[in-house]
FIZA-741312 format. One record per atom (N, C-alpha, C, O): residue in three letters; x, y, z. Coordinates in steps of 0.05 Angstrom, whole numbers, plus 5000, padded with zeros to 4 digits. Layout:
N
+-------+------+-------+------+
! kelum ! east ! north !   up !
+-------+------+-------+------+
!   Ala !    X !     Y !    Z !
...
+-------+------+-------+------+
END
This chain:
52
+-------+------+-------+------+
! kelum ! east ! north !   up !
+-------+------+-------+------+
!   Unk ! 5017 !  4976 ! 5000 !
!   Unk ! 5000 !  5000 ! 5000 !
!   Unk ! 5017 !  5025 ! 5000 !
!   Unk ! 5014 !  5043 ! 4983 !
!   Unk ! 5036 !  5027 ! 5019 !
!   Unk ! 5054 !  5049 ! 5020 !
!   Unk ! 5082 !  5040 ! 5013 !
!   Unk ! 5092 !  5020 ! 5022 !
!   Unk ! 5095 !  5055 ! 4995 !
!   Unk ! 5122 !  5048 ! 4987 !
!   Unk ! 5142 !  5062 ! 5006 !
!   Unk ! 5134 !  5074 ! 5026 !
!   Unk ! 5167 !  5059 ! 4999 !
!   Unk ! 5188 !  5072 ! 5016 !
!   Unk ! 5185 !  5102 ! 5015 !
!   Unk ! 5176 !  5113 ! 4995 !
!   Unk ! 5192 !  5115 ! 5036 !
!   Unk ! 5190 !  5145 ! 5038 !
!   Unk ! 5213 !  5157 ! 5022 !
!   Unk ! 5236 !  5151 ! 5028 !
!   Unk ! 5207 !  5174 ! 5003 !
!   Unk ! 5227 !  5186 ! 4986 !
!   Unk ! 5234 !  5214 ! 4996 !
!   Unk ! 5223 !  5223 ! 5017 !
!   Unk ! 5251 !  5228 ! 4982 !
!   Unk ! 5259 !  5255 ! 4989 !
!   Unk ! 5236 !  5275 ! 4990 !
!   Unk ! 5235 !  5291 ! 5008 !
!   Unk ! 5218 !  5275 ! 4970 !
!   Unk ! 5196 !  5295 ! 4971 !
!   Unk ! 5178 !  5291 ! 4996 !
!   Unk ! 5170 !  5311 ! 5008 !
!   Unk ! 5173 !  5266 ! 5003 !
!   Unk ! 5157 !  5261 ! 5027 !
!   Unk ! 5171 !  5270 ! 5052 !
!   Unk ! 5159 !  5281 ! 5070 !
!   Unk ! 5198 !  5266 ! 5053 !
!   Unk ! 5213 !  5274 ! 5077 !
!   Unk ! 5213 !  5305 ! 5079 !
!   Unk ! 5211 !  5315 ! 5102 !
!   Unk ! 5215 !  5319 ! 5057 !
!   Unk ! 5214 !  5348 ! 5058 !
!   Unk ! 5187 !  5358 ! 5067 !
!   Unk ! 5185 !  5378 ! 5082 !
!   Unk ! 5165 !  5345 ! 5059 !
!   Unk ! 5139 !  5353 ! 5068 !
!   Unk ! 5136 !  5348 ! 5097 !
!   Unk ! 5125 !  5365 ! 5112 !
!   Unk ! 5145 !  5325 ! 5107 !
!   Unk ! 5144 !  5319 ! 5136 !
!   Unk ! 5160 !  5340 ! 5152 !
!   Unk ! 5151 !  5349 ! 5172 !
!   Unk ! 5184 !  5347 ! 5142 !
!   Unk ! 5201 !  5366 ! 5155 !
!   Unk ! 5187 !  5394 ! 5156 !
!   Unk ! 5188 !  5407 ! 5177 !
!   Unk ! 5174 !  5402 ! 5134 !
!   Unk ! 5160 !  5427 ! 5134 !
!   Unk ! 5137 !  5428 ! 5154 !
!   Unk ! 5133 !  5448 ! 5167 !
!   Unk ! 5123 !  5406 ! 5156 !
!   Unk ! 5101 !  5404 ! 5176 !
!   Unk ! 5111 !  5406 ! 5204 !
!   Unk ! 5100 !  5419 ! 5221 !
!   Unk ! 5133 !  5392 ! 5210 !
!   Unk ! 5145 !  5392 ! 5237 !
!   Unk ! 5155 !  5420 ! 5243 !
!   Unk ! 5151 !  5430 ! 5266 !
!   Unk ! 5167 !  5434 ! 5224 !
!   Unk ! 5176 !  5462 ! 5229 !
!   Unk ! 5152 !  5480 ! 5234 !
!   Unk ! 5153 !  5497 ! 5252 !
!   Unk ! 5130 !  5476 ! 5220 !
!   Unk ! 5106 !  5492 ! 5224 !
!   Unk ! 5094 !  5487 ! 5252 !
!   Unk ! 5084 !  5506 ! 5265 !
!   Unk ! 5094 !  5462 ! 5260 !
!   Unk ! 5082 !  5455 ! 5286 !
!   Unk ! 5099 !  5464 ! 5309 !
!   Unk ! 5089 !  5477 ! 5328 !
!   Unk ! 5124 !  5457 ! 5309 !
!   Unk ! 5142 !  5462 ! 5332 !
!   Unk ! 5158 !  5488 ! 5330 !
!   Unk ! 5167 !  5498 ! 5351 !
!   Unk ! 5162 !  5498 ! 5307 !
!   Unk ! 5179 !  5522 ! 5303 !
!   Unk ! 5208 !  5514 ! 5300 !
!   Unk ! 5217 !  5494 ! 5311 !
!   Unk ! 5223 !  5531 ! 5286 !
!   Unk ! 5251 !  5525 ! 5280 !
!   Unk ! 5268 !  5526 ! 5305 !
!   Unk ! 5288 !  5511 ! 5307 !
!   Unk ! 5261 !  5542 ! 5325 !
!   Unk ! 5277 !  5544 ! 5349 !
!   Unk ! 5276 !  5519 ! 5367 !
!   Unk ! 5295 !  5514 ! 5382 !
!   Unk ! 5254 !  5504 ! 5366 !
!   Unk ! 5251 !  5481 ! 5383 !
!   Unk ! 5261 !  5455 ! 5370 !
!   Unk ! 5261 !  5434 ! 5383 !
!   Unk ! 5269 !  5456 ! 5345 !
!   Unk ! 5278 !  5431 ! 5331 !
!   Unk ! 5302 !  5418 ! 5344 !
!   Unk ! 5302 !  5393 ! 5346 !
!   Unk ! 5323 !  5433 ! 5353 !
!   Unk ! 5345 !  5419 ! 5366 !
!   Unk ! 5336 !  5405 ! 5392 !
!   Unk ! 5345 !  5383 ! 5398 !
!   Unk ! 5318 !  5417 ! 5407 !
!   Unk ! 5308 !  5404 ! 5432 !
!   Unk ! 5292 !  5379 ! 5425 !
!   Unk ! 5295 !  5358 ! 5438 !
!   Unk ! 5276 !  5381 ! 5404 !
!   Unk ! 5260 !  5358 ! 5395 !
!   Unk ! 5278 !  5335 ! 5386 !
!   Unk ! 5274 !  5312 ! 5393 !
!   Unk ! 5299 !  5341 ! 5370 !
!   Unk ! 5317 !  5321 ! 5361 !
!   Unk ! 5332 !  5308 ! 5383 !
!   Unk ! 5337 !  5284 ! 5383 !
!   Unk ! 5341 !  5324 ! 5403 !
!   Unk ! 5355 !  5314 ! 5426 !
!   Unk ! 5337 !  5295 ! 5442 !
!   Unk ! 5346 !  5273 ! 5451 !
!   Unk ! 5312 !  5302 ! 5446 !
!   Unk ! 5293 !  5285 ! 5460 !
!   Unk ! 5288 !  5259 ! 5446 !
!   Unk ! 5287 !  5238 ! 5459 !
!   Unk ! 5285 !  5260 ! 5420 !
!   Unk ! 5280 !  5236 ! 5405 !
!   Unk ! 5305 !  5218 ! 5406 !
!   Unk ! 5302 !  5194 ! 5409 !
!   Unk ! 5329 !  5230 ! 5404 !
!   Unk ! 5353 !  5214 ! 5405 !
!   Unk ! 5357 !  5200 ! 5432 !
!   Unk ! 5365 !  5177 ! 5434 !
!   Unk ! 5350 !  5215 ! 5454 !
!   Unk ! 5352 !  5203 ! 5481 !
!   Unk ! 5332 !  5181 ! 5484 !
!   Unk ! 5337 !  5160 ! 5497 !
!   Unk ! 5308 !  5184 ! 5473 !
!   Unk ! 5288 !  5163 ! 5474 !
!   Unk ! 5296 !  5138 ! 5460 !
!   Unk ! 5292 !  5116 ! 5470 !
!   Unk ! 5308 !  5141 ! 5436 !
!   Unk ! 5318 !  5118 ! 5421 !
!   Unk ! 5340 !  5104 ! 5436 !
!   Unk ! 5341 !  5080 ! 5438 !
!   Unk ! 5358 !  5120 ! 5448 !
!   Unk ! 5381 !  5109 ! 5463 !
!   Unk ! 5370 !  5093 ! 5487 !
!   Unk ! 5380 !  5071 ! 5493 !
!   Unk ! 5351 !  5104 ! 5502 !
!   Unk ! 5339 !  5090 ! 5525 !
!   Unk ! 5325 !  5065 ! 5516 !
!   Unk ! 5326 !  5045 ! 5530 !
!   Unk ! 5311 !  5066 ! 5494 !
!   Unk ! 5297 !  5042 ! 5484 !
!   Unk ! 5316 !  5020 ! 5477 !
!   Unk ! 5312 !  4997 ! 5484 !
!   Unk ! 5338 !  5027 ! 5463 !
!   Unk ! 5358 !  5007 ! 5456 !
!   Unk ! 5371 !  4995 ! 5481 !
!   Unk ! 5376 !  4971 ! 5482 !
!   Unk ! 5377 !  5013 ! 5500 !
!   Unk ! 5389 !  5003 ! 5525 !
!   Unk ! 5370 !  4985 ! 5540 !
!   Unk ! 5378 !  4964 ! 5550 !
!   Unk ! 5344 !  4991 ! 5540 !
!   Unk ! 5325 !  4974 ! 5553 !
!   Unk ! 5322 !  4948 ! 5539 !
!   Unk ! 5319 !  4927 ! 5552 !
!   Unk ! 5323 !  4948 ! 5512 !
!   Unk ! 5321 !  4923 ! 5498 !
!   Unk ! 5346 !  4905 ! 5503 !
!   Unk ! 5343 !  4881 ! 5504 !
!   Unk ! 5369 !  4918 ! 5505 !
!   Unk ! 5394 !  4903 ! 5511 !
!   Unk ! 5392 !  4890 ! 5539 !
!   Unk ! 5399 !  4867 ! 5542 !
!   Unk ! 5383 !  4905 ! 5558 !
!   Unk ! 5381 !  4895 ! 5585 !
!   Unk ! 5359 !  4873 ! 5587 !
!   Unk ! 5362 !  4854 ! 5602 !
!   Unk ! 5338 !  4876 ! 5572 !
!   Unk ! 5317 !  4856 ! 5571 !
!   Unk ! 5327 !  4830 ! 5560 !
!   Unk ! 5321 !  4808 ! 5571 !
!   Unk ! 5343 !  4831 ! 5539 !
!   Unk ! 5353 !  4806 ! 5527 !
!   Unk ! 5373 !  4792 ! 5545 !
!   Unk ! 5375 !  4768 ! 5545 !
!   Unk ! 5389 !  4808 ! 5560 !
!   Unk ! 5408 !  4795 ! 5579 !
!   Unk ! 5394 !  4784 ! 5603 !
!   Unk ! 5404 !  4765 ! 5615 !
!   Unk ! 5372 !  4796 ! 5611 !
!   Unk ! 5357 !  4786 ! 5634 !
!   Unk ! 5344 !  4759 ! 5628 !
!   Unk ! 5341 !  4743 ! 5646 !
!   Unk ! 5337 !  4754 ! 5603 !
!   Unk ! 5323 !  4730 ! 5596 !
!   Unk ! 5343 !  4706 ! 5595 !
!   Unk ! 5334 !  4683 ! 5597 !
!   Unk ! 5368 !  4711 ! 5592 !
!   Unk ! 5388 !  4689 ! 5590 !
!   Unk ! 5394 !  4676 ! 5616 !
!   Unk ! 5409 !  4657 ! 5617 !
+-------+------+-------+------+
END
């Protein structure tokens, strides 16, 4: 149904994010998302070691 996301779609998504959050808050938003991904990966790593 949906194919891979191409460059035009990414630009549209970026424009919408800038409109919603504003250009000044983008670094904070990126930092928060990065920390969330890091915590998720760390949690998954600890979960797999706990099961062993």
